[in-house]
C-alpha positions in Angstrom: -46.4 23.7 118.7 -43.3 23.2 116.6 -43.3 21.9 113.0 -41.4 18.9 114.2 -44.2 17.9 116.6 -46.8 18.3 113.8 -44.6 16.3 111.4 -44.2 13.5 114.0 -47.9 13.5 114.6 -48.7 13.3 110.9 -46.1 10.6 110.4 -47.6 8.6 113.2 -51.1 9.0 111.7 -49.8 8.0 108.3 -48.3 4.7 109.7 -51.4 3.9 111.8 -53.6 4.5 108.7 -51.3 2.5 106.5 -51.3 -0.4 109.0 -55.1 -0.4 109.2 -55.4 -0.3 105.4 -52.9 -3.2 105.1 -54.7 -5.3 107.7 -58.0 -4.6 106.0 -56.8 -5.5 102.5 -55.2 -8.7 103.9 -58.4 -9.8 105.5 -60.3 -9.2 102.3 -57.7 -11.3 100.4 -58.1 -14.1 103.0 -61.8 -13.9 102.7 -61.6 -14.1 98.9 -59.3 -17.2 99.2 -61.7 -18.9 101.5 -64.6 -18.2 99.1 -62.6 -19.6 96.2 -61.9 -22.8 98.2 -65.5 -23.1 99.1 -66.6 -22.6 95.5 -64.2 -25.3 94.5 -65.6 -27.7 97.1 -69.1 -26.9 96.0 -68.2 -27.6 92.4 -66.7 -31.0 93.4 -69.9 -31.8 95.4 -72.1 -30.9 92.5 -70.0 -33.1 90.2 -70.4 -36.0 92.6 -74.2 -35.5 92.7 -74.3 -35.4 88.9 -72.4 -38.7 88.8 -74.6 -40.4 91.4 -77.9 -39.1 90.1 -78.5 -41.6 87.3 -77.8 -44.5 89.8 -80.0 -43.1 92.5 -83.2 -42.7 90.6 -85.2 -44.9 88.2 -84.8 -44.1 84.6 -87.8 -43.0 82.6 -87.7 -46.1 80.3 -87.5 -48.5 83.2 -90.5 -46.9 85.1 -92.5 -46.9 81.9 -91.8 -50.6 81.3 -92.8 -51.5 84.8 -95.9 -49.3 84.7 -97.0 -50.9 81.4 -96.7 -54.4 83.1 -98.7 -53.2 86.1 -101.3 -51.8 83.7 -101.5 -55.1 81.8 -102.0 -57.1 85.1 -104.6 -54.7 86.3 -106.4 -54.9 83.0 -106.5 -58.7 83.2 -107.8 -58.5 86.8 -110.5 -56.0 85.7 -111.5 -58.3 82.8 -111.8 -61.3 85.2 -113.9 -59.3 87.6 -116.2 -58.2 84.7 -116.6 -61.9 83.6 -117.5 -62.9 87.2 -119.9 -60.0 87.6 -121.7 -61.1 84.4 -122.3 -64.7 85.7 
């Protein structure tokens, strides 16, 4: 085998390896871009949830006011039942 054949074989191996490494790094870069886009979309979704959250659930002050009213009505009903039970 002559040195030209060895050199040609090594050159071919170099180009094949370089192409594979280039393809591999390109696919990693695309995956990283896709992850960045997904992360951006998740951040937007989270921000939308944060904006909608106060409107979707009852605030603590509102529920406490309503529960106090219910407690008062139930207390009055209990008192009336006690008066009727005493008669």
